[in-house]
N, C-alpha and C positions, 0 to 999 in steps of 0.2 A: 291824345291819350289812348294809351295800349287797351287791348278788349277785356284782359283780367280785371284792370282797374275800374274800367266803366261796369262792368257786370258786379263786383263789388259794391260799386257806388249806387247800383240800381237795387241792389238788396238792402242797404243800409234805409235806402230812402223809401221802400214799400215797409220796411218793418219799422221805421221813425214814423211813417203816417200811419201804421197800425194803430202805435202806441198814444199817438196823439189823438186820435178818435176814442183810446181807452179814457183818455186825459179830459177830454170834451163830454164823456159820458159820465164821469165822477165828479168834475170839479165843482158842479153846482147842488150837490147832495147835502143838503143839511139836515138838520134834526129830524124835520117834519118827514123829509123824503126816507131818512134812513127807518124811520119807526113804519112807514107805508110797505117798503121792501122786508121790514121783518115779518109783518103783518101778513102779507102776500106770501111769502116764502114758509111763513108758518103752518098757513091752511092751505098749501098747496096738495093736489092731488097727484104727488108723485108715480104712484102705479100706472097714470095714463103715459107716463113716459117709457113703458116696456113696449107697447105699441107700436110708439112714434119711433123708438131704436128700430124693431124690427122691419118697419114700412121703410126707413133710411137706406137699413142694410140692404133689403130687399131692392130697393130704389139703384143701389151700386152694383147688384148682380144684374140687372136690366140693362144698365150703361155697360156692362161687359159684354152681356150676349148681343147686345146691338153692335158694339166693336168688332165683335166676331164674326158679323154677318160681312162686314167689309173686309176683314182679312180672308174670310172665305172666297169673297170674289175674286181675288188676286190668285186662287189655286192654291193657298194653305189651309189646312185644317188643324188648328191648335185645341188642344183641350180646353174647355169651358171652365175647367177649375183655375189653371195655370192663367187664362184670361183676368177672371174673376181676381186672384193673387195679386196680378200686375197691376190692376186699376187701383185695388186696395193702397198697394204701394205706393202708387203715385199719387193717391190722395193725401197718404200720409207725408211722405217729403213736402207736397205743396205745403203741409201746415208750417213749416219753418221756413222753406224758400220758393216765393212764388213761381209757376210754371215749371220750375226742375223738373216734378212730379212726370209731366207729360213727356219728358226726355226718358227719364229714367225707366217708367213704366214699359216704354220701346224696346229700350236696352236689356231690361229683365226678361220681357217676353222672346226678343229675339235669341238669347243666349239657351231658352229651353224648350223654345220649339224651332230653333233653326229659320225663322223667318228675316229676312233683312229688314234691319232697323230702319233703313231709309224709306223702305215701303211701307212700313208702319206709320213711320211720320207723316206721309201723306193720308193714311187715312185719319189720324188724329184731327189733322188741318180740316178735313171733311167733317169730323165729328163737331169740333167747334165752329163752323160754318153752319151746320144745321142748328146747333143749340142757338147761335145767335140770331138767326133768324125765328126759331122759337120763341128766345126772350123778347124779340121786338115785337111779337105778337101778343105775348103776355101784357106786356106794357100797355099796348094799346087796350087791350081788355079792361085792365085795369083802369084805364082813365076812363073809358065810356062808363065801366059801373062807378066809379067815385069822380064826377064831373068836380072840376076845380082842385082835385089832388094836387096836382103841380103847385099852383099858386100856395095852397095851403102847407104844403111840405117847405116851399123856401122861406114863406113867413114863419115857420118853425125853426128853422136850421139858420137863417141870415138875422134876422130880427130880434130883439129882445121882447120879453113879453111886457105887456102895457104902454110901450111905446107908441107915442103919437104917429097916426096914420101918414101924416105928412112927411113924417122923417123914415118912413119904413122903405127899404128895397123891393121893389116890386119883381114877381117872377120875370115878366118882358124883360126888363133891364139886365136879370141875370142870362136870360136867354140872348140877348141880343151882347152882350159881354162874352159870352162863348163862341156866338159866331163871331165875332171879332176878332176873338182870339185864333180861332181857325184860319179866319183870312189873314193873321199876322203871319201866323206861321206858313202858311203858303206861301206868301210874299217873300218871308226870309229863305225859303228853300231856295225860291227862284232867283233871289240876289247872289247867294253864297256859292248855290249851285251853278250859276250862271246857266238857270234855264229859261227858255221863253214858253209863253202861254201855248203854244203848238204842243211842248215837251208837258207842260200839265196836262192836258186834254188827253195825249197818250198815256200818261200815267194814271189816271181816272178812268181809261178804256181799258186798260191791261188789268186792273182791280175788278172793274165789272165783269171782264170777260174772265177772271179767275173764279168770282163767286158764280158766274154762268156755269163754269165746266163744272163748280163744284155741286151746284143743283142738278145738272145732266148725268152727274155721277149717281146720284140717287135715283133718278129716273131710270136709268139704265141698268140698275140693279137687278139680279133676277128674282131677288125676294124684297123688292122693294116695299110694297104692301106692309110686309114684318117688319122691314125697318122703319116706318112711318108709324104703326102701331106701337114699337118699342119706344119710339121717340114721345108719343104722346102719353103714352103708360109712365114713362121715366117723370115726365115733368106733372103727371098728374098725382104719381106719389108724394112729390115734394110738396103740391098743393094741401093733399090730405094730411101730409104729417103736422103742417103748420095749423091747419083747420082741428083738428086732435088737439094741438097744444093749447088752444083755445078754453078748453074744459080744463085744463090744470089749475088756474086760477079762477077765483070767484069771480074777480072784477071782468074776467075776460069769456067767460062761458057764455055770454050771449051775443058773440059776434058771429058771422057766418060767412058762406062765400064770398061775399066781396071785400070784406076785410081780408080774408086768405089772400086772394089774389094781391092784396096791398103788400101782406107778409112776404111773399114770394117775391114780388117785384123788388122790395125793399133790401130785402135779404141777397138776392142775387146780385145788387149792384156791392152790397157789403163784402161779400165772400168773393167778387173778383177784384177789388182794388187792395185790401192787404192779404197778406198770407193767411190761409185757413180763416180768413174773414174775421182775424181777431180786431176787437175793437169797432171796426167798421160796420160789421152785422150787427150786433147790439146797439150801435148808435144811432142807425138809420131807422131801426126796428122802433128804438125808442122815438124818437121824432113823429115818426108816420102812426104810430099807435096813439101819442098823443092828440092827434089830430081827430079821432074818434072818441074823447074825451077821457082817458086813461092818466091820471096824474104822474108826474115825472118818475117817483120812484115806484110803482106798479109798472109803469113801460118800459123802464130800466130791468126790473126784475124779469119782465118777461121776454127782453130780448136777450140778455144773460142764459136765462133758461134754455132758449132755444138753441143759442150758439153752442150751448153745454151737451144739449143733445145730440147736435151734429158732429160736434169734436169727439165725442164720446166712441159714436158709432167709427169715425175713421181710424183714431187712436187704438181701438179693441180690434178692429177689421184688419188693420194695417200690420200692427203686431203680429197677430196671428197668422197673416201670410205671410209674413218674414220668416215665421218658423215653419209654416206648413209647407211653402213652395221647394224648399231643397227636399224635403221629407217625401213627399208627394213624387218627386222625380227622381229619388234615389235610384231605383232600377234603373231608370232611363239612363242616368248618368253613368252608371255601372257599365251599362253596355256599348255606350260611347265610348268610355275609356278602354275598353277591351280591343 
């Protein structure tokens, strides 16, 4: 299979996955659930989405200046505005094609700031590594604050309401299946690639070395404390945006930090597995919020409202950045053309 066909199939798969989650989210909505959704939306405090909008927009700016710290460490000094525009354009493209935005924002910034694109890709890998470590920490905090959340979530997603306990699939079984699939994938890799256990350990060691190199790169940054501060601020802003979102609906305004961590964890998974989080974000939020007592209709409305808030920021910021980037750099481009 050639590379282009494989790439197209990957894009189709992720889009299909997104629409599959959309279908899962709406397929069981009956008359009662529609009534709940209408009531929730009719009485929502939409003005609260204004601070959420600006908090999320500011979080993207924080991500941009954090990225700029990594670029500065390479000896380049791009303008903050250009870095921010590139980040927003990357987010916008990711709404359509998952992960393509990461490549495009490097290409865009390389064009306007004359930074080698391959070096920018290295900074993106480091950023994603730091985000992955942070997200794992957030998952851990969420589980500590919400004991039994994993098993409750599996029960909501896998099992039918009212099903007999003896017929339900437990979270432990799902965990064992996931481990089994990983072991199977490794075994198939070893068989088809004709690898030995020595090769497997070498591959694991290589991955571990890359992770350590990434962490070490942060340790050796001249302004590493500022980088860590921006990382904590970035995820704190995501958390605060979800927390404020609770006050938009009457049914959710009693929730607090514990539930906000759950929203951040579930929403992050949804954003990761489908382009722009379409379908996945709302579906995972719906299932997790039902654990806290929300009806399906209200939980669905809440999930889609938060997804629309995130998407509105990205679409607005991305389109403005597309228009502003050449205008902001007009003088620079004219000088380089002379």
